[in-house]
Each structure stands twice: as structure tokens, then as C-alpha cells.
C-alpha positions as CSV (number, residue, x, y, z in Angstrom):
1,M,49.7,102.1,-12.0
2,K,46.4,101.2,-13.6
3,R,43.5,100.3,-11.3
4,I,41.1,97.4,-12.1
5,P,37.4,98.2,-11.4
6,A,36.1,96.2,-8.4
7,G,33.3,94.6,-10.5
8,I,35.8,93.0,-12.9
9,L,37.9,91.7,-10.1
10,F,34.9,90.2,-8.3
11,V,33.8,88.4,-11.5
12,S,37.3,87.0,-12.0
13,I,37.3,85.6,-8.5
14,L,33.9,84.0,-8.9
15,T,34.7,82.4,-12.3
16,G,37.8,80.8,-10.8
17,C,35.9,79.1,-8.0
18,E,34.4,75.6,-8.2
19,T,31.7,74.1,-6.0
20,S,33.1,71.5,-3.6
21,H,33.3,68.2,-5.4
22,T,33.4,64.9,-3.5
23,G,35.2,63.0,-6.2
24,A,32.2,60.7,-6.5
25,D,30.8,59.8,-9.9
26,L,27.3,59.0,-8.5
27,T,24.8,61.0,-6.6
28,P,23.9,59.8,-3.0
29,D,20.5,58.5,-4.3
30,Q,22.2,56.6,-7.2
31,A,24.8,55.0,-4.8
32,G,22.0,54.1,-2.3
33,A,19.8,52.5,-5.0
34,L,22.8,50.5,-6.3
35,A,23.8,49.4,-2.8
36,M,20.3,48.4,-1.9
37,Q,20.1,46.3,-5.1
38,L,23.5,44.6,-4.3
39,A,22.3,43.8,-0.7
40,N,19.0,42.4,-2.0
41,D,20.9,40.3,-4.6
42,K,23.1,38.8,-1.9
43,A,20.0,38.1,0.4
44,Q,18.2,36.6,-2.6
45,Q,21.1,34.2,-3.2
46,L,21.3,33.2,0.5
47,V,17.7,33.0,1.7
48,H,15.5,33.8,-1.3
49,Q,14.3,37.1,0.1
50,R,14.8,40.7,-0.9
51,P,14.3,42.5,2.4
52,F,15.8,45.9,1.8
53,Q,14.1,49.1,0.7
54,M,15.5,52.5,-0.3
55,N,14.9,54.3,3.0
56,H,17.9,56.6,2.7
57,P,20.8,57.5,0.3
58,A,24.4,56.4,0.6
59,E,26.9,58.6,2.3
60,F,30.3,59.5,0.7
61,E,32.9,59.0,3.4
62,N,36.7,58.8,3.1
63,G,36.6,58.4,-0.7
64,H,33.9,55.8,-1.0
65,W,30.2,55.3,-0.7
66,I,28.7,53.6,2.5
67,W,25.2,52.3,2.8
68,D,24.0,50.7,6.0
69,E,20.5,49.3,6.6
70,T,18.7,47.0,9.0
71,M,15.4,45.4,8.1
72,G,13.2,42.9,10.0
73,V,11.3,40.2,8.2
74,K,9.2,37.9,10.4
75,R,11.7,36.5,13.0
76,L,14.8,37.4,11.0
77,D,16.7,40.7,11.2
78,F,18.9,41.5,8.2
79,E,21.8,43.9,8.5
80,A,23.6,45.1,5.4
81,R,26.7,47.3,4.9
82,V,27.7,48.0,1.3
83,E,30.8,49.9,0.3
84,L,31.2,51.2,-3.2
85,A,34.0,52.9,-5.1
86,P,33.3,56.5,-6.2
87,D,32.2,55.1,-9.7
88,G,29.9,52.6,-8.1
89,S,32.0,49.5,-8.6
90,T,31.6,47.1,-5.7
91,N,34.1,47.0,-2.9
92,K,32.2,45.0,-0.3
93,V,28.8,43.7,0.5
94,D,28.4,42.5,4.1
95,L,25.1,40.8,5.0
96,R,24.2,39.5,8.4
97,M,21.1,37.6,9.3
98,L,20.0,37.4,13.0
99,D,17.3,34.9,14.1
100,N,15.2,36.4,16.9
101,F,13.6,33.1,17.9
102,E,14.6,32.4,21.5
103,G,12.7,29.1,21.8
104,G,9.9,28.2,24.2
105,G,7.1,29.6,22.0
106,V,5.6,29.3,18.6
107,P,7.7,31.0,15.9
């Protein structure tokens, strides 16, 4: 029986390995920037404001990108949740606006 030198075997094992791949076509920063843009576009349509900033990247969970953000502007709080397919196509943009005015004072 012919013996294979350990160095050759080690190289063969390394070349057969891949880094773990998420299945996502975008980086977390790219997905986050896209999600922020989509959330701002929706807010712009509804209330003529673009409240969101790129404070953090999106996270790849269960086969799609998730980006959540909360931002306060004057007396309004905006909450956004954007879900994207791995390639960045839009699955869902959920935008909530909460009015913090409780009455009895000057807004």
C-alpha cells in the first residue's frame, strides 16, 4: 500500500473546504442601506419626511434580510421593519408612526 504524505492530504482537505455562505447576494451593509432607503421612501410618501439613518447593517435570518429601526422626530416616533429577499428584492416594508403628544401642553 502506498502512503500519501501528510502535507498533500492536508492541502487536499483545505482546498475542498468553503467558507460558510449565507446564501445572500448582498453584504449586511448593502442590505441595511437598501432597507433604510425603502423605509425612508415609504415615510416620504406618507408624511413627507425621511427619518431613518444607517445606524446598523441588516441581519440575515432564516433566509432573508431583516432591518429594524426606531427614530424619533419631534413628537413622532417612526418604527420600520424591512424584510428583503437574499438578492435585495423587497418582501415587506412595515412602517409605524406613533404620536407622543398626550395633550394638555404645547406640542
